[in-house]
C-alpha positions in Angstrom: 0.0 0.0 0.0 1.4 3.3 -1.1 -0.2 6.2 0.8 1.9 9.1 -0.6 1.7 8.8 -4.3 -0.8 6.2 -5.6 0.3 4.5 -8.8 -2.1 5.1 -11.7 -2.1 4.5 -15.4 -4.7 7.1 -16.2 -4.5 10.9 -16.5 -5.6 12.9 -13.5 -6.2 16.5 -14.4 -6.2 19.0 -11.4 -5.0 16.3 -9.0 -1.5 15.2 -10.1 0.8 13.3 -7.7 4.0 14.8 -6.5 6.9 13.8 -4.2 6.0 14.4 -0.5 7.7 17.2 1.4 8.7 15.3 4.6 8.1 18.1 7.1 4.8 19.2 5.6 3.7 15.6 5.4 4.4 15.1 9.1 2.5 18.2 10.0 -0.5 17.0 7.9 -0.6 13.6 9.5 -0.1 15.0 13.0 -3.0 17.5 12.3 -5.3 14.8 11.0 -4.5 12.6 14.1 -5.3 15.4 16.5 -8.4 16.5 14.5 -9.7 13.0 14.7 -9.6 13.4 18.6 -8.0 9.9 18.9 -5.4 11.0 21.5 -8.0 13.1 23.4 -8.4 11.0 26.6 -4.6 10.3 26.8 -4.1 13.9 27.8 -6.5 13.7 30.7 -5.2 15.1 34.0 -6.3 12.1 35.9 -5.0 8.5 35.6 -6.0 5.9 33.1 -8.6 4.3 35.4 -11.0 7.1 36.2 -11.2 10.3 34.1 -12.4 13.2 36.2 -11.6 16.2 34.0 -11.8 17.0 30.4 -8.6 16.3 28.5 -8.8 19.7 26.8 -8.1 21.3 30.1 -4.7 19.6 30.4 -1.6 21.7 29.8 0.0 19.0 27.5 -3.1 19.0 25.2 -3.1 22.8 24.9 0.7 22.9 24.2 0.4 20.4 21.4 -2.4 22.4 19.8 -0.5 25.6 20.3 2.5 24.0 18.5 0.3 22.9 15.6 -1.2 26.4 15.3 2.3 28.0 15.3 3.6 25.6 12.7 0.5 26.3 10.6 1.0 30.1 10.8 4.7 29.7 10.0 4.1 27.5 7.0 1.4 29.8 5.5 3.6 32.9 6.1 6.7 31.2 4.7 4.8 30.4 1.4 2.9 33.6 1.3 3.8 34.3 -2.4 2.0 31.1 -3.5 -0.8 31.4 -1.0 -1.7 35.1 -1.8 -3.5 34.4 -5.1 -5.9 32.0 -3.3 -6.7 34.3 -0.4 -10.0 35.2 -2.2 -11.2 31.7 -1.3 -11.2 32.7 2.3 -13.9 35.3 1.9 -16.9 32.9 2.5 -15.2 31.2 5.5 -14.3 34.6 6.9 -17.9 35.7 6.7 -19.0 32.5 8.5 -16.6 33.3 11.3 -17.8 36.9 11.5 -21.4 35.6 11.7 -20.3 33.5 14.7 -19.2 36.6 16.4 -22.3 38.8 15.6 -24.2 37.1 18.4 -21.6 38.4 20.9 -22.6 42.0 20.3 -24.5 43.6 23.2 -24.1 40.6 25.5 -21.6 39.3 28.0 -19.0 37.2 26.1 -17.5 34.1 27.7 -13.7 34.2 27.1 -13.7 30.4 26.5 -16.4 30.9 23.8 -14.4 33.6 22.0 -11.2 31.4 22.2 -13.1 28.4 20.7 -14.3 30.6 17.8 -10.6 31.5 17.1 -9.8 27.7 17.2 -12.6 27.1 14.7 -11.0 29.6 12.5 -7.7 27.8 12.9 -9.4 24.6 11.9 -10.5 26.3 8.7 -6.9 27.5 8.1 -5.6 24.0 8.5 -8.0 23.0 5.6 -6.8 26.1 3.6 -3.2 25.1 4.2 -3.7 21.5 3.2 -5.5 22.5 0.0 -2.5 24.6 -1.0 0.3 22.3 0.0 -1.2 18.9 -1.1 -3.4 17.4 -3.7 -6.8 16.0 -2.8 -5.6 12.4 -3.1 -2.6 13.0 -0.9 -4.8 14.4 1.9 -7.2 11.5 1.6 -4.2 9.1 1.7 -3.1 10.8 4.9 -6.5 10.3 6.4 -6.5 6.7 5.4 -3.0 6.2 6.8 -4.1 7.7 10.2 -7.1 5.4 10.0 -4.9 2.3 9.6 -2.7 3.3 12.5 -5.6 4.2 14.8 -7.5 1.0 14.0 -4.5 -1.0 15.3 -4.0 1.2 18.4 -7.8 1.0 18.9 -7.5 -2.6 19.9 -4.0 -2.4 21.4 -5.4 0.1 24.0 -8.5 -2.0 24.7 -7.2 -3.3 28.1 -6.8 0.3 29.3 -10.1 1.9 28.1 -12.6 -1.0 27.8 -14.0 -0.1 31.3 -15.3 3.3 30.3 -18.8 2.1 29.5 -20.5 5.0 31.3 -18.4 7.6 29.4 -19.1 6.0 26.0 -22.8 5.5 26.6 -24.4 6.9 29.8 -27.6 5.0 29.1 -25.8 1.7 29.2 -26.8 0.5 25.8 -24.8 -2.1 23.8 -23.3 -1.7 20.4 -24.4 -3.4 17.2 -22.2 -6.4 18.2 -24.1 -6.8 21.4 -21.1 -5.7 23.5 -20.4 -2.7 25.7 -19.5 0.4 23.6 -15.8 1.0 23.2 -14.1 4.1 21.7 -10.5 3.9 22.9 -9.1 7.4 23.7 -11.4 9.2 21.3 -13.2 12.2 22.7 -16.6 10.7 22.0 -17.9 7.5 20.5 -19.6 9.4 17.7 -16.3 11.1 16.8 -14.6 7.7 16.7 -17.4 6.3 14.6 -17.4 9.2 12.2 -13.7 9.1 11.7 -13.7 5.4 10.8 -16.7 6.0 8.5 -14.8 8.6 6.6 -11.8 6.4 6.3 -14.0 3.5 5.1 -15.4 5.7 2.3 -11.9 6.6 1.2 -10.7 3.0 1.4 -13.7 1.7 -0.6 -13.1 4.2 -3.4 -9.4 3.2 -3.5 -10.4 -0.4 -4.0 -13.0 0.5 -6.7 -10.5 2.4 -8.8 -8.4 -0.1 -10.7 -5.8 2.6 -11.4 -4.8 2.5 -7.7 -2.8 -0.6 -6.6 -4.3 -2.2 -3.5 -3.9 -5.6 -2.0 -5.0 -7.9 0.8 -3.5 -5.6 3.4 -5.7 -2.8 2.2 -8.8 -5.0 2.5 -7.7 -6.2 6.0 -7.4 -2.6 7.3 -10.9 -1.8 5.8 -12.3 -4.8 7.7 -10.6 -3.7 10.9 -11.9 -0.1 10.5 -15.4 -1.5 10.0 -15.1 -3.6 13.2 -13.9 -0.5 15.0 -16.9 1.5 13.8 -19.3 -1.2 15.0 -17.5 -1.5 18.3 -18.0 2.2 19.1 -21.7 1.9 19.5 -22.2 5.1 17.5 -25.4 4.7 15.5 -25.4 8.0 13.5 -22.2 7.2 11.6 -23.4 3.7 10.8 -26.7 4.9 9.5 -25.1 7.8 7.5 -22.6 5.4 6.0 -25.3 3.0 4.9 -27.2 5.9 3.4 -24.2 7.0 1.3 -22.7 3.7 0.3 -25.4 2.9 -2.3 -24.1 6.0 -4.2 -20.9 4.1 -5.2 -22.4 1.4 -7.5 -24.8 4.0 -8.9 -22.0 6.4 -9.6 -20.2 3.6 -11.5 -23.2 3.3 -13.8 -23.8 7.1 -14.0 -20.3 7.8 -15.0 -20.9 5.5 -18.0 -24.4 6.8 -18.7 -25.4 10.1 -17.2 -29.0 9.4 -18.1 -29.1 7.1 -15.1 -28.8 10.1 -12.9 -32.5 10.8 -13.2 -33.2 7.2 -12.3 -31.1 7.5 -9.2 -33.1 10.5 -7.9 -36.3 8.6 -8.5 -35.0 5.5 -6.6 -33.6 7.7 -3.8 -37.0 9.4 -3.4 -38.7 6.1 -3.1 -36.2 4.8 -0.6 -36.6 7.9 1.5 -40.4 7.6 1.5 -40.2 3.9 2.5 -37.8 4.8 5.3 -40.1 7.4 6.7 -43.0 5.0 6.6 -41.2 2.2 8.5 -39.0 4.5 10.6 -39.9 2.9 13.9 -39.1 -0.6 12.6 -35.7 0.6 11.2 -34.7 2.4 14.4 -35.6 -0.6 16.5 -32.8 -2.6 14.7 -30.3 -0.1 16.3 -31.9 0.0 19.8 -33.4 3.4 19.2 -36.9 4.8 19.0 -38.6 7.8 17.3 -37.5 10.0 20.2 -33.9 9.7 19.1 -32.6 9.7 22.7 -34.0 13.1 23.6 -33.5 14.7 20.1 -37.3 15.0 19.5 -37.6 17.1 22.7 -34.8 19.4 21.5 -36.5 19.9 18.1 -39.7 20.8 19.9 -38.2 23.4 22.2 -35.7 24.8 19.6 -38.1 27.4 18.2 -38.6 28.8 21.7 -34.9 29.7 22.0 -34.0 30.4 18.4 -37.0 32.8 18.1 -35.4 35.1 20.6 -32.4 35.8 18.4 -33.1 34.5 15.0 -30.8 36.7 12.8 -27.5 36.7 14.6 -27.9 33.7 17.0 -26.3 33.7 20.5 -22.7 33.7 19.2 -20.4 30.8 18.8 -20.4 28.4 21.9 -22.4 31.0 24.0 -25.6 29.1 24.4 -24.1 26.0 26.1 -21.3 28.0 27.9 -20.1 26.9 31.3 -21.9 29.7 33.1 -25.0 30.0 35.3 -26.2 32.7 33.0 -26.0 30.6 29.8 -29.3 30.1 28.0 -28.8 26.4 28.3 -29.6 26.6 32.0 -33.2 27.4 31.0 -33.2 24.6 28.5 -32.1 22.0 31.1 -34.7 23.3 33.6 -37.4 22.0 31.2 -36.0 18.5 31.6 -33.9 18.5 34.9 -33.2 14.8 34.7 -31.4 15.2 31.3 -28.2 17.1 30.7 -27.8 18.7 27.2 -24.5 19.8 25.8 -25.8 20.8 22.3 -28.8 20.5 20.1 -27.7 17.2 18.7 -27.8 18.5 15.1 -25.2 20.6 13.3 -28.0 22.5 11.5 -29.9 23.4 14.6 -26.6 24.2 16.4 -25.5 26.5 13.6 -28.8 28.4 13.7 -28.2 28.9 17.5 -24.5 29.8 17.3 -24.3 31.6 13.9 -27.9 32.7 13.4 -29.8 32.8 10.1 -27.0 34.8 8.5 -24.4 32.2 9.3 -26.8 29.4 8.4 -27.4 30.8 4.9 -23.6 31.1 4.5 -23.1 27.5 5.5 -25.8 26.4 3.0 -24.0 28.3 0.3 -20.8 26.5 1.2 -22.4 23.1 1.3 -24.3 23.6 -1.9 -21.1 24.8 -3.7 -19.2 21.8 -2.5 -21.9 19.4 -3.7 -22.2 21.0 -7.1 -18.4 21.2 -7.6 -17.8 17.6 -6.4 -20.5 16.3 -8.7 -19.0 18.1 -11.7 -15.6 16.7 -10.8 -17.0 13.2 -10.4 -18.7 13.4 -13.8 -15.8 15.1 -15.7 -13.3 12.2 -15.7 -13.3 8.4 -16.0 -11.1 8.1 -12.9 -13.4 6.7 -10.2 -11.1 8.1 -7.5 -12.6 11.5 -8.3 -15.9 10.5 -6.7 -14.3 10.6 -3.3 -15.1 14.3 -2.6 -18.7 13.7 -3.6 -19.1 10.7 -1.3 -17.4 12.5 1.6 -19.5 15.6 1.2 -22.7 13.4 1.0 -21.7 11.6 4.2 -20.9 14.8 6.1 -24.2 16.4 5.1 -26.2 13.4 6.1 -24.4 12.7 9.3 -24.7 16.4 10.3 -28.5 15.9 10.9 -27.6 13.7 13.9 -24.5 15.3 15.3 -23.0 18.8 15.8 -19.5 18.4 14.5 -19.8 20.6 11.4 -19.5 23.6 13.7 -17.0 22.1 16.2 -13.5 23.5 16.6 -10.4 21.2 16.4 -12.5 18.6 14.7 -12.0 16.6 11.5 -15.5 17.1 10.2 -15.2 20.9 9.4 -11.6 20.3 8.3 -12.8 17.8 5.6 -15.7 20.0 4.5 -13.6 23.2 4.2 -10.8 21.2 2.6 -13.3 20.1 -0.1 -14.4 23.8 -0.5 -10.8 25.0 -0.9 -9.5 22.2 -3.1 -12.4 21.5 -5.6 -12.3 23.3 -9.0 -14.5 26.4 -8.8 -17.7 27.0 -10.7 -16.0 28.8 -13.5 -16.0 28.7 -17.3 -14.7 25.4 -18.5 -11.6 25.1 -20.6 -11.4 23.3 -23.9 -10.3 20.2 -22.0 -13.6 20.2 -20.1 -12.1 21.2 -16.7 -12.7 24.5 -14.9 -10.0 27.0 -14.9 -8.7 27.9 -11.4 -5.7 29.2 -9.7 -3.3 26.3 -9.3 -2.3 25.2 -5.9 1.4 24.8 -4.8 1.0 21.1 -5.2 -0.3 21.4 -8.8 2.3 23.9 -9.9 5.2 21.7 -8.7 3.7 18.5 -10.1 
């Protein structure tokens, strides 16, 4: 398995391979590892038996992230000549960050909330840096490499973290294997499941593209990642993955005959309707009900809180701030037996944190990524080019059931913004059929 420059016998416009820069490659892999949150619990202040404080409060955890931020800023400033022409792509992400700060105006701002907004901006900058220093396939290879490493460590650390059943699932539910949930040192079981689901998508595309040389070891790691995903007990990543995987065989047909695209939309509509009709039966297979573990209550009360500040929202991370004055205190008083840390949906959380202004900007970003990834997938015979489309589809679907699209220091926004920065823009096509765009550092040196 070659993760740095996959061997291919077909042309790859806009995504050529190049020799890796060792230091930049190390920074990329290290960033992906930290963004996956795999090392999170390792940095806990307490011992490995009982975790009594959040790992993000430990000095070692903060120092590592500070070091990564410093190296990121240094790398961008060192290559400012090549980065400058692409600064225009930061306009939309910058507007999103500004919308996250609009809710702070006229209200007491929690210092931690403002700091996390800056960290969210740094997560976006990591994506911007990666899109300028590497090709898409190289970043995807880095993610798959980290997935392979963590899938092995996932089981190697089992004796140390298998007893954290209450942390992984406070309701004491089992995973799909009938065992106690296990997520190793990941920050949360859904983050663990989501990371492995993304790696599985990348790995399946690698196997499906005959131009990339894969072997039994590749298949073995895919099987191991699948087992890790099932072991976490995270249902949303599993359901989202199953919702996206049928796109793969359909895309194989569509790329040969685009008239089948209309047939796909008809079939997808029928499948969606059937799923709604038998929703309770489907959810029972995963040990869930139509209440979605309190999510239905959050949806019911959401208009009450959102309606108070619909345009600007409450500001990034202000609603659930660790403060007795936070609006979340009133929310929890409605169900004192249940503790809420977010609205359990990226789209609801974005409306609360960024307001309607930020929500519209996010929709523009997601729509742009979908359209551009679809065009890329349809513009070449290389099946590997469907990876951005499948990843975008997974992230959009999974964001209905988790809040990671707006979470700082997280792989989900990194991947989404990386797709935004790295995909060919919606510009006039050249004679070769591909959109003209300012070439990245990776493309110019290839």
